[in-house]
All heavy atoms as TSV, in Angstrom:
chain	resi	resn	atom	element	x	y	z
A	1	MET	N	N	0.842	-1.173	0.000
A	1	MET	CA	C	0.000	0.000	0.000
A	1	MET	C	C	0.895	1.247	0.000
A	1	MET	O	O	1.825	1.336	0.782
A	1	MET	CB	C	-0.902	-0.048	1.231
A	1	MET	CG	C	-1.643	1.197	1.534
A	1	MET	SD	S	-3.209	1.542	0.895
A	1	MET	CE	C	-4.437	0.556	0.967
A	2	LEU	N	N	0.578	2.168	-0.860
A	2	LEU	CA	C	1.337	3.415	-0.934
A	2	LEU	C	C	0.884	4.389	0.140
A	2	LEU	O	O	-0.298	4.425	0.491
A	2	LEU	CB	C	1.141	4.071	-2.298
A	2	LEU	CG	C	1.612	3.325	-3.531
A	2	LEU	CD1	C	1.298	4.137	-4.776
A	2	LEU	CD2	C	3.081	3.009	-3.461
A	3	THR	N	N	1.823	5.187	0.618
A	3	THR	CA	C	1.458	6.270	1.534
A	3	THR	C	C	0.767	7.362	0.709
A	3	THR	O	O	0.906	7.388	-0.532
A	3	THR	CB	C	2.696	6.866	2.225
A	3	THR	OG1	O	3.490	7.532	1.238
A	3	THR	CG2	C	3.507	5.798	2.949
A	4	PRO	N	N	0.061	8.258	1.358
A	4	PRO	CA	C	-0.563	9.353	0.603
A	4	PRO	C	C	0.457	10.159	-0.205
A	4	PRO	O	O	0.185	10.536	-1.346
A	4	PRO	CB	C	-1.231	10.196	1.680
A	4	PRO	CG	C	-1.540	9.217	2.775
A	4	PRO	CD	C	-0.384	8.263	2.767
A	5	ARG	N	N	1.632	10.424	0.355
A	5	ARG	CA	C	2.658	11.201	-0.347
A	5	ARG	C	C	3.195	10.422	-1.536
A	5	ARG	O	O	3.409	10.984	-2.615
A	5	ARG	CB	C	3.775	11.562	0.623
A	5	ARG	CG	C	4.686	12.624	0.100
A	5	ARG	CD	C	3.907	13.883	-0.269
A	5	ARG	NE	N	4.702	15.048	0.034
A	5	ARG	CZ	C	4.292	16.272	-0.074
A	5	ARG	NH1	N	3.074	16.527	-0.487
A	5	ARG	NH2	N	5.067	17.275	0.213
A	6	GLN	N	N	3.399	9.121	-1.376
A	6	GLN	CA	C	3.854	8.294	-2.495
A	6	GLN	C	C	2.815	8.288	-3.604
A	6	GLN	O	O	3.156	8.344	-4.788
A	6	GLN	CB	C	4.137	6.866	-2.022
A	6	GLN	CG	C	5.355	6.746	-1.146
A	6	GLN	CD	C	5.495	5.379	-0.511
A	6	GLN	OE1	O	4.548	4.594	-0.451
A	6	GLN	NE2	N	6.682	5.095	-0.003
A	7	ALA	N	N	1.544	8.243	-3.247
A	7	ALA	CA	C	0.473	8.279	-4.242
A	7	ALA	C	C	0.491	9.597	-5.012
A	7	ALA	O	O	0.274	9.610	-6.237
A	7	ALA	CB	C	-0.882	8.057	-3.577
A	8	GLU	N	N	0.765	10.698	-4.314
A	8	GLU	CA	C	0.865	11.997	-4.985
A	8	GLU	C	C	2.019	12.006	-5.980
A	8	GLU	O	O	1.863	12.472	-7.108
A	8	GLU	CB	C	1.096	13.118	-3.967
A	8	GLU	CG	C	-0.106	13.525	-3.173
A	8	GLU	CD	C	0.227	14.657	-2.228
A	8	GLU	OE1	O	1.117	14.482	-1.373
A	8	GLU	OE2	O	-0.411	15.722	-2.359
A	9	VAL	N	N	3.162	11.497	-5.544
A	9	VAL	CA	C	4.330	11.432	-6.437
A	9	VAL	C	C	3.994	10.579	-7.657
A	9	VAL	O	O	4.268	10.967	-8.795
A	9	VAL	CB	C	5.565	10.890	-5.687
A	9	VAL	CG1	C	6.693	10.570	-6.648
A	9	VAL	CG2	C	6.035	11.887	-4.629
A	10	LEU	N	N	3.377	9.443	-7.438
A	10	LEU	CA	C	3.027	8.552	-8.548
A	10	LEU	C	C	2.040	9.224	-9.504
A	10	LEU	O	O	2.158	9.074	-10.731
A	10	LEU	CB	C	2.445	7.252	-8.001
A	10	LEU	CG	C	2.132	6.182	-9.035
A	10	LEU	CD1	C	3.366	5.811	-9.852
A	10	LEU	CD2	C	1.548	4.952	-8.342
A	11	LEU	N	N	1.096	9.967	-8.978
A	11	LEU	CA	C	0.151	10.686	-9.830
A	11	LEU	C	C	0.899	11.610	-10.780
A	11	LEU	O	O	0.632	11.623	-11.981
A	11	LEU	CB	C	-0.829	11.487	-8.967
A	11	LEU	CG	C	-1.739	12.450	-9.733
A	11	LEU	CD1	C	-2.718	11.677	-10.598
A	11	LEU	CD2	C	-2.462	13.372	-8.783
A	12	TRP	N	N	1.844	12.389	-10.240
A	12	TRP	CA	C	2.583	13.328	-11.080
A	12	TRP	C	C	3.522	12.612	-12.046
A	12	TRP	O	O	3.720	13.079	-13.169
A	12	TRP	CB	C	3.319	14.356	-10.215
A	12	TRP	CG	C	2.354	15.285	-9.556
A	12	TRP	CD1	C	2.049	15.366	-8.240
A	12	TRP	CD2	C	1.514	16.244	-10.216
A	12	TRP	NE1	N	1.083	16.316	-8.024
A	12	TRP	CE2	C	0.730	16.874	-9.224
A	12	TRP	CE3	C	1.348	16.636	-11.541
A	12	TRP	CZ2	C	-0.188	17.880	-9.521
A	12	TRP	CZ3	C	0.426	17.636	-11.828
A	12	TRP	CH2	C	-0.327	18.240	-10.831
A	13	ILE	N	N	4.049	11.461	-11.646
A	13	ILE	CA	C	4.863	10.645	-12.575
A	13	ILE	C	C	3.988	10.223	-13.753
A	13	ILE	O	O	4.401	10.293	-14.904
A	13	ILE	CB	C	5.427	9.403	-11.858
A	13	ILE	CG1	C	6.484	9.803	-10.838
A	13	ILE	CG2	C	5.987	8.388	-12.854
A	13	ILE	CD1	C	7.740	10.386	-11.408
A	14	SER	N	N	2.766	9.806	-13.445
A	14	SER	CA	C	1.868	9.347	-14.514
A	14	SER	C	C	1.467	10.485	-15.448
A	14	SER	O	O	1.028	10.243	-16.575
A	14	SER	CB	C	0.615	8.689	-13.923
A	14	SER	OG	O	-0.228	9.642	-13.318
A	15	ARG	N	N	1.638	11.715	-15.001
A	15	ARG	CA	C	1.337	12.883	-15.841
A	15	ARG	C	C	2.578	13.412	-16.543
A	15	ARG	O	O	2.551	14.494	-17.136
A	15	ARG	CB	C	0.698	13.975	-14.994
A	15	ARG	CG	C	-0.677	13.560	-14.500
A	15	ARG	CD	C	-1.364	14.637	-13.735
A	15	ARG	NE	N	-2.696	14.182	-13.325
A	15	ARG	CZ	C	-3.475	14.856	-12.516
A	15	ARG	NH1	N	-3.077	16.013	-12.012
A	15	ARG	NH2	N	-4.652	14.378	-12.190
A	16	GLY	N	N	3.672	12.643	-16.452
A	16	GLY	CA	C	4.876	12.973	-17.212
A	16	GLY	C	C	5.793	14.008	-16.587
A	16	GLY	O	O	6.675	14.538	-17.265
A	17	LYS	N	N	5.613	14.285	-15.320
A	17	LYS	CA	C	6.438	15.302	-14.657
A	17	LYS	C	C	7.799	14.729	-14.256
A	17	LYS	O	O	7.918	13.557	-13.931
A	17	LYS	CB	C	5.737	15.847	-13.414
A	17	LYS	CG	C	4.405	16.505	-13.681
A	17	LYS	CD	C	4.558	17.722	-14.565
A	17	LYS	CE	C	3.235	18.419	-14.783
A	17	LYS	NZ	N	3.326	19.485	-15.746
A	18	THR	N	N	8.807	15.582	-14.274
A	18	THR	CA	C	10.147	15.199	-13.836
A	18	THR	C	C	10.234	15.302	-12.313
A	18	THR	O	O	9.349	15.888	-11.673
A	18	THR	CB	C	11.220	16.128	-14.438
A	18	THR	OG1	O	11.018	17.449	-13.893
A	18	THR	CG2	C	11.152	16.166	-15.958
A	19	ASN	N	N	11.320	14.751	-11.752
A	19	ASN	CA	C	11.511	14.875	-10.304
A	19	ASN	C	C	11.569	16.336	-9.888
A	19	ASN	O	O	11.030	16.711	-8.855
A	19	ASN	CB	C	12.791	14.149	-9.870
A	19	ASN	CG	C	12.633	12.650	-9.880
A	19	ASN	OD1	O	11.621	12.116	-10.314
A	19	ASN	ND2	N	13.642	11.958	-9.403
A	20	ARG	N	N	12.219	17.153	-10.695
A	20	ARG	CA	C	12.305	18.583	-10.383
A	20	ARG	C	C	10.907	19.214	-10.386
A	20	ARG	O	O	10.559	19.983	-9.487
A	20	ARG	CB	C	13.206	19.294	-11.382
A	20	ARG	CG	C	13.301	20.786	-11.101
A	20	ARG	CD	C	14.273	21.448	-12.014
A	20	ARG	NE	N	15.610	21.120	-11.523
A	20	ARG	CZ	C	16.732	21.353	-12.167
A	20	ARG	NH1	N	16.699	21.909	-13.354
A	20	ARG	NH2	N	17.877	21.045	-11.641
A	21	ASP	N	N	10.102	18.887	-11.414
A	21	ASP	CA	C	8.735	19.417	-11.487
A	21	ASP	C	C	7.927	19.002	-10.260
A	21	ASP	O	O	7.235	19.821	-9.651
A	21	ASP	CB	C	8.003	18.890	-12.733
A	21	ASP	CG	C	8.576	19.378	-14.039
A	21	ASP	OD1	O	9.246	20.426	-14.062
A	21	ASP	OD2	O	8.357	18.678	-15.060
A	22	ILE	N	N	8.013	17.719	-9.931
A	22	ILE	CA	C	7.245	17.191	-8.804
A	22	ILE	C	C	7.693	17.860	-7.507
A	22	ILE	O	O	6.878	18.209	-6.659
A	22	ILE	CB	C	7.378	15.659	-8.713
A	22	ILE	CG1	C	6.752	15.010	-9.961
A	22	ILE	CG2	C	6.703	15.119	-7.453
A	22	ILE	CD1	C	7.096	13.548	-10.139
A	23	GLY	N	N	8.988	18.037	-7.375
A	23	GLY	CA	C	9.514	18.714	-6.199
A	23	GLY	C	C	8.942	20.110	-6.049
A	23	GLY	O	O	8.575	20.527	-4.942
A	24	GLU	N	N	8.853	20.827	-7.146
A	24	GLU	CA	C	8.285	22.175	-7.098
A	24	GLU	C	C	6.797	22.133	-6.769
A	24	GLU	O	O	6.309	22.931	-5.970
A	24	GLU	CB	C	8.516	22.890	-8.423
A	24	GLU	CG	C	9.964	23.257	-8.655
A	24	GLU	CD	C	10.224	23.891	-10.011
A	24	GLU	OE1	O	9.248	24.218	-10.725
A	24	GLU	OE2	O	11.410	24.051	-10.350
A	25	ILE	N	N	6.097	21.201	-7.364
A	25	ILE	CA	C	4.655	21.080	-7.132
A	25	ILE	C	C	4.361	20.720	-5.676
A	25	ILE	O	O	3.458	21.282	-5.052
A	25	ILE	CB	C	4.036	20.027	-8.078
A	25	ILE	CG1	C	4.098	20.515	-9.527
A	25	ILE	CG2	C	2.604	19.689	-7.673
A	25	ILE	CD1	C	3.858	19.432	-10.561
A	26	LEU	N	N	5.117	19.761	-5.133
A	26	LEU	CA	C	4.849	19.254	-3.790
A	26	LEU	C	C	5.738	19.871	-2.708
A	26	LEU	O	O	5.684	19.445	-1.556
A	26	LEU	CB	C	5.012	17.721	-3.776
A	26	LEU	CG	C	4.074	16.943	-4.697
A	26	LEU	CD1	C	4.358	15.453	-4.620
A	26	LEU	CD2	C	2.622	17.237	-4.375
A	27	ASP	N	N	6.533	20.868	-3.101
A	27	ASP	CA	C	7.406	21.578	-2.167
A	27	ASP	C	C	8.369	20.625	-1.451
A	27	ASP	O	O	8.398	20.541	-0.224
A	27	ASP	CB	C	6.588	22.377	-1.153
A	27	ASP	CG	C	7.453	23.375	-0.383
A	27	ASP	OD1	O	8.436	23.887	-0.965
A	27	ASP	OD2	O	7.152	23.617	0.798
A	28	MET	N	N	9.131	19.890	-2.271
A	28	MET	CA	C	10.173	19.018	-1.741
A	28	MET	C	C	11.337	19.017	-2.716
A	28	MET	O	O	11.194	19.466	-3.851
A	28	MET	CB	C	9.655	17.596	-1.498
A	28	MET	CG	C	9.224	16.846	-2.742
A	28	MET	SD	S	8.725	15.137	-2.487
A	28	MET	CE	C	7.173	15.303	-1.657
A	29	LYS	N	N	12.473	18.545	-2.278
A	29	LYS	CA	C	13.649	18.488	-3.137
A	29	LYS	C	C	13.524	17.325	-4.115
A	29	LYS	O	O	12.902	16.306	-3.801
A	29	LYS	CB	C	14.904	18.324	-2.293
A	29	LYS	CG	C	15.188	19.524	-1.409
A	29	LYS	CD	C	16.531	19.392	-0.743
A	29	LYS	CE	C	16.796	20.549	0.182
A	29	LYS	NZ	N	16.878	21.836	-0.460
A	30	PRO	N	N	14.093	17.465	-5.315
A	30	PRO	CA	C	14.056	16.360	-6.285
A	30	PRO	C	C	14.624	15.055	-5.717
A	30	PRO	O	O	14.147	13.975	-6.052
A	30	PRO	CB	C	14.907	16.873	-7.444
A	30	PRO	CG	C	14.806	18.362	-7.354
A	30	PRO	CD	C	14.717	18.660	-5.875
A	31	ARG	N	N	15.620	15.154	-4.842
A	31	ARG	CA	C	16.196	13.947	-4.224
A	31	ARG	C	C	15.164	13.244	-3.346
A	31	ARG	O	O	15.122	12.017	-3.285
A	31	ARG	CB	C	17.445	14.325	-3.411
A	31	ARG	CG	C	18.079	13.164	-2.696
A	31	ARG	CD	C	18.737	12.196	-3.681
A	31	ARG	NE	N	19.291	11.082	-2.928
A	31	ARG	CZ	C	19.052	9.820	-3.195
A	31	ARG	NH1	N	18.308	9.473	-4.219
A	31	ARG	NH2	N	19.579	8.868	-2.471
A	32	THR	N	N	14.314	14.011	-2.686
A	32	THR	CA	C	13.250	13.422	-1.871
A	32	THR	C	C	12.240	12.713	-2.765
A	32	THR	O	O	11.761	11.622	-2.431
A	32	THR	CB	C	12.555	14.502	-1.020
A	32	THR	OG1	O	13.550	15.159	-0.238
A	32	THR	CG2	C	11.497	13.912	-0.111
A	33	VAL	N	N	11.941	13.311	-3.893
A	33	VAL	CA	C	11.047	12.669	-4.867
A	33	VAL	C	C	11.650	11.333	-5.284
A	33	VAL	O	O	10.961	10.307	-5.334
A	33	VAL	CB	C	10.821	13.573	-6.098
A	33	VAL	CG1	C	10.006	12.844	-7.159
A	33	VAL	CG2	C	10.147	14.876	-5.694
A	34	ASN	N	N	12.943	11.340	-5.573
A	34	ASN	CA	C	13.622	10.108	-5.983
A	34	ASN	C	C	13.533	9.038	-4.893
A	34	ASN	O	O	13.322	7.857	-5.190
A	34	ASN	CB	C	15.081	10.396	-6.329
A	34	ASN	CG	C	15.719	9.244	-7.045
A	34	ASN	OD1	O	15.256	8.829	-8.099
A	34	ASN	ND2	N	16.783	8.701	-6.463
A	35	LYS	N	N	13.686	9.441	-3.649
A	35	LYS	CA	C	13.570	8.484	-2.534
A	35	LYS	C	C	12.169	7.879	-2.486
A	35	LYS	O	O	12.008	6.675	-2.243
A	35	LYS	CB	C	13.881	9.168	-1.199
A	35	LYS	CG	C	15.310	9.095	-0.805
A	35	LYS	CD	C	15.740	7.665	-0.718
A	35	LYS	CE	C	17.081	7.527	-0.067
A	35	LYS	NZ	N	17.617	6.190	-0.210
A	36	HIS	N	N	11.161	8.703	-2.704
A	36	HIS	CA	C	9.796	8.166	-2.756
A	36	HIS	C	C	9.687	7.131	-3.867
A	36	HIS	O	O	9.085	6.073	-3.673
A	36	HIS	CB	C	8.778	9.290	-2.971
A	36	HIS	CG	C	8.478	10.089	-1.746
A	36	HIS	ND1	N	7.960	9.550	-0.598
A	36	HIS	CD2	C	8.625	11.412	-1.488
A	36	HIS	CE1	C	7.790	10.493	0.310
A	36	HIS	NE2	N	8.205	11.639	-0.210
A	37	LEU	N	N	10.275	7.425	-5.022
A	37	LEU	CA	C	10.225	6.478	-6.131
A	37	LEU	C	C	10.931	5.174	-5.784
A	37	LEU	O	O	10.466	4.094	-6.164
A	37	LEU	CB	C	10.846	7.094	-7.389
A	37	LEU	CG	C	10.050	8.237	-8.006
A	37	LEU	CD1	C	10.825	8.855	-9.161
A	37	LEU	CD2	C	8.690	7.756	-8.458
A	38	GLU	N	N	12.037	5.265	-5.061
A	38	GLU	CA	C	12.752	4.055	-4.644
A	38	GLU	C	C	11.876	3.163	-3.769
A	38	GLU	O	O	12.044	1.944	-3.774
A	38	GLU	CB	C	14.024	4.425	-3.872
A	38	GLU	CG	C	15.116	5.002	-4.737
A	38	GLU	CD	C	16.334	5.434	-3.950
A	38	GLU	OE1	O	16.436	5.108	-2.733
A	38	GLU	OE2	O	17.191	6.110	-4.532
A	39	HIS	N	N	10.938	3.739	-3.039
A	39	HIS	CA	C	10.021	2.960	-2.213
A	39	HIS	C	C	8.776	2.519	-2.991
A	39	HIS	O	O	8.204	1.468	-2.702
A	39	HIS	CB	C	9.613	3.769	-0.981
A	39	HIS	CG	C	10.738	3.985	-0.022
A	39	HIS	ND1	N	11.408	5.172	0.068
A	39	HIS	CD2	C	11.327	3.158	0.861
A	39	HIS	CE1	C	12.357	5.060	0.981
A	39	HIS	NE2	N	12.338	3.851	1.476
A	40	ILE	N	N	8.386	3.325	-3.963
A	40	ILE	CA	C	7.193	3.016	-4.765
A	40	ILE	C	C	7.450	1.821	-5.690
A	40	ILE	O	O	6.599	0.919	-5.792
A	40	ILE	CB	C	6.766	4.248	-5.594
A	40	ILE	CG1	C	6.214	5.338	-4.675
A	40	ILE	CG2	C	5.745	3.865	-6.658
A	40	ILE	CD1	C	6.016	6.691	-5.363
A	41	PHE	N	N	8.591	1.808	-6.368
A	41	PHE	CA	C	8.862	0.765	-7.363
A	41	PHE	C	C	8.673	-0.649	-6.809
A	41	PHE	O	O	7.953	-1.457	-7.411
A	41	PHE	CB	C	10.250	0.925	-7.965
A	41	PHE	CG	C	10.411	2.107	-8.896
A	41	PHE	CD1	C	11.640	2.373	-9.453
A	41	PHE	CD2	C	9.371	2.954	-9.219
A	41	PHE	CE1	C	11.825	3.447	-10.323
A	41	PHE	CE2	C	9.534	4.035	-10.078
A	41	PHE	CZ	C	10.767	4.283	-10.626
A	42	PRO	N	N	9.303	-1.007	-5.683
A	42	PRO	CA	C	9.105	-2.376	-5.186
A	42	PRO	C	C	7.660	-2.657	-4.761
A	42	PRO	O	O	7.177	-3.778	-4.914
A	42	PRO	CB	C	10.051	-2.502	-3.998
A	42	PRO	CG	C	10.734	-1.209	-3.821
A	42	PRO	CD	C	10.283	-0.276	-4.896
A	43	LYS	N	N	6.987	-1.630	-4.253
A	43	LYS	CA	C	5.592	-1.827	-3.855
A	43	LYS	C	C	4.715	-2.162	-5.051
A	43	LYS	O	O	3.741	-2.901	-4.933
A	43	LYS	CB	C	5.049	-0.590	-3.136
A	43	LYS	CG	C	5.619	-0.409	-1.740
A	43	LYS	CD	C	5.024	0.812	-1.067
A	43	LYS	CE	C	5.542	0.959	0.357
A	43	LYS	NZ	N	4.913	2.097	1.054
A	44	LEU	N	N	5.067	-1.578	-6.207
A	44	LEU	CA	C	4.289	-1.835	-7.429
A	44	LEU	C	C	4.818	-3.017	-8.209
A	44	LEU	O	O	4.195	-3.458	-9.172
A	44	LEU	CB	C	4.310	-0.592	-8.329
A	44	LEU	CG	C	3.661	0.676	-7.787
A	44	LEU	CD1	C	3.764	1.796	-8.821
A	44	LEU	CD2	C	2.215	0.434	-7.408
A	45	GLY	N	N	6.011	-3.489	-7.837
A	45	GLY	CA	C	6.623	-4.603	-8.557
A	45	GLY	C	C	7.162	-4.187	-9.910
A	45	GLY	O	O	7.126	-4.964	-10.859
A	46	VAL	N	N	7.667	-2.951	-9.998
A	46	VAL	CA	C	8.217	-2.436	-11.250
A	46	VAL	C	C	9.651	-1.971	-11.018
A	46	VAL	O	O	10.093	-1.820	-9.877
A	46	VAL	CB	C	7.373	-1.279	-11.817
A	46	VAL	CG1	C	5.945	-1.741	-12.096
A	46	VAL	CG2	C	7.358	-0.077	-10.877
A	47	GLU	N	N	10.358	-1.726	-12.120
A	47	GLU	CA	C	11.745	-1.290	-12.016
A	47	GLU	C	C	12.013	0.056	-12.665
A	47	GLU	O	O	13.088	0.613	-12.492
A	47	GLU	CB	C	12.673	-2.340	-12.641
A	47	GLU	CG	C	12.660	-3.653	-11.895
A	47	GLU	CD	C	13.635	-4.662	-12.465
A	47	GLU	OE1	O	14.477	-4.286	-13.302
A	47	GLU	OE2	O	13.542	-5.827	-12.060
A	48	THR	N	N	11.043	0.569	-13.412
A	48	THR	CA	C	11.272	1.825	-14.126
A	48	THR	C	C	10.148	2.822	-13.871
A	48	THR	O	O	9.024	2.453	-13.500
A	48	THR	CB	C	11.365	1.596	-15.650
A	48	THR	OG1	O	10.083	1.177	-16.133
A	48	THR	CG2	C	12.434	0.577	-16.004
A	49	ARG	N	N	10.482	4.062	-14.131
A	49	ARG	CA	C	9.526	5.154	-14.020
A	49	ARG	C	C	8.355	4.944	-14.986
A	49	ARG	O	O	7.193	5.156	-14.627
A	49	ARG	CB	C	10.298	6.430	-14.353
A	49	ARG	CG	C	9.588	7.694	-14.234
A	49	ARG	CD	C	10.546	8.821	-14.673
A	49	ARG	NE	N	10.089	10.075	-14.210
A	49	ARG	CZ	C	10.463	10.654	-13.079
A	49	ARG	NH1	N	11.364	10.092	-12.321
A	49	ARG	NH2	N	9.962	11.804	-12.717
A	50	ALA	N	N	8.668	4.509	-16.208
A	50	ALA	CA	C	7.618	4.275	-17.210
A	50	ALA	C	C	6.668	3.165	-16.771
A	50	ALA	O	O	5.444	3.288	-16.933
A	50	ALA	CB	C	8.244	3.935	-18.556
A	51	ALA	N	N	7.211	2.108	-16.198
A	51	ALA	CA	C	6.365	1.011	-15.727
A	51	ALA	C	C	5.494	1.468	-14.556
A	51	ALA	O	O	4.329	1.078	-14.458
A	51	ALA	CB	C	7.221	-0.182	-15.325
A	52	ALA	N	N	6.049	2.297	-13.689
A	52	ALA	CA	C	5.264	2.833	-12.568
A	52	ALA	C	C	4.121	3.698	-13.095
A	52	ALA	O	O	2.992	3.609	-12.617
A	52	ALA	CB	C	6.153	3.631	-11.618
A	53	ALA	N	N	4.427	4.536	-14.087
A	53	ALA	CA	C	3.392	5.392	-14.674
A	53	ALA	C	C	2.299	4.555	-15.337
A	53	ALA	O	O	1.106	4.842	-15.171
A	53	ALA	CB	C	4.018	6.343	-15.688
A	54	ALA	N	N	2.708	3.508	-16.055
A	54	ALA	CA	C	1.733	2.637	-16.713
A	54	ALA	C	C	0.836	1.954	-15.683
A	54	ALA	O	O	-0.382	1.846	-15.869
A	54	ALA	CB	C	2.444	1.606	-17.577
A	55	THR	N	N	1.418	1.495	-14.597
A	55	THR	CA	C	0.652	0.857	-13.535
A	55	THR	C	C	-0.331	1.845	-12.918
A	55	THR	O	O	-1.497	1.526	-12.692
A	55	THR	CB	C	1.590	0.302	-12.455
A	55	THR	OG1	O	2.465	-0.654	-13.051
A	55	THR	CG2	C	0.823	-0.363	-11.334
A	56	ALA	N	N	0.127	3.062	-12.693
A	56	ALA	CA	C	-0.748	4.093	-12.128
A	56	ALA	C	C	-1.922	4.363	-13.052
A	56	ALA	O	O	-3.065	4.492	-12.601
A	56	ALA	CB	C	0.030	5.371	-11.874
A	57	LEU	N	N	-1.651	4.454	-14.330
A	57	LEU	CA	C	-2.719	4.748	-15.295
A	57	LEU	C	C	-3.732	3.617	-15.359
A	57	LEU	O	O	-4.925	3.866	-15.608
A	57	LEU	CB	C	-2.133	5.034	-16.674
A	57	LEU	CG	C	-1.390	6.367	-16.782
A	57	LEU	CD1	C	-0.724	6.505	-18.138
A	57	LEU	CD2	C	-2.313	7.545	-16.517
A	58	GLN	N	N	-3.308	2.382	-15.132
A	58	GLN	CA	C	-4.240	1.268	-15.109
A	58	GLN	C	C	-5.197	1.374	-13.927
A	58	GLN	O	O	-6.357	1.006	-14.021
A	58	GLN	CB	C	-3.495	-0.069	-15.022
A	58	GLN	CG	C	-2.770	-0.446	-16.271
A	58	GLN	CD	C	-1.956	-1.718	-16.119
A	58	GLN	OE1	O	-1.858	-2.279	-15.028
A	58	GLN	NE2	N	-1.379	-2.186	-17.195
A	59	VAL	N	N	-4.686	1.912	-12.819
A	59	VAL	CA	C	-5.474	1.997	-11.595
A	59	VAL	C	C	-6.337	3.259	-11.551
A	59	VAL	O	O	-7.522	3.209	-11.254
A	59	VAL	CB	C	-4.558	1.953	-10.350
A	59	VAL	CG1	C	-5.346	2.165	-9.070
A	59	VAL	CG2	C	-3.807	0.639	-10.306
A	60	ILE	N	N	-5.713	4.414	-11.882
A	60	ILE	CA	C	-6.427	5.685	-11.720
A	60	ILE	C	C	-6.995	6.235	-13.022
A	60	ILE	O	O	-7.792	7.149	-12.998
A	60	ILE	CB	C	-5.533	6.762	-11.068
A	60	ILE	CG1	C	-4.308	7.046	-11.913
A	60	ILE	CG2	C	-5.154	6.381	-9.658
A	60	ILE	CD1	C	-3.447	8.177	-11.417
A	61	GLY	N	N	-6.549	5.695	-14.142
A	61	GLY	CA	C	-7.013	6.195	-15.426
A	61	GLY	C	C	-6.265	7.438	-15.829
A	61	GLY	O	O	-5.552	8.034	-15.027
A	62	PRO	N	N	-6.426	7.850	-17.095
A	62	PRO	CA	C	-5.685	9.022	-17.614
A	62	PRO	C	C	-6.157	10.334	-16.997
A	62	PRO	O	O	-7.201	10.477	-16.487
A	62	PRO	CB	C	-5.938	8.983	-19.104
A	62	PRO	CG	C	-7.030	8.002	-19.343
A	62	PRO	CD	C	-7.203	7.202	-18.098
């Protein structure tokens, strides 16, 4: 299960935003965004940003 913050990061990943963009949107450093992704990937069973975005789109839709 994703935390609320991880879900927010994943939402913005699915919308094609970069770590820098997400950091600005959510008021965090890009490195913090990357750390969230490091925790999100194993939870989703994926290894790439694109796979995470695809998984998110399957669940939440475009």
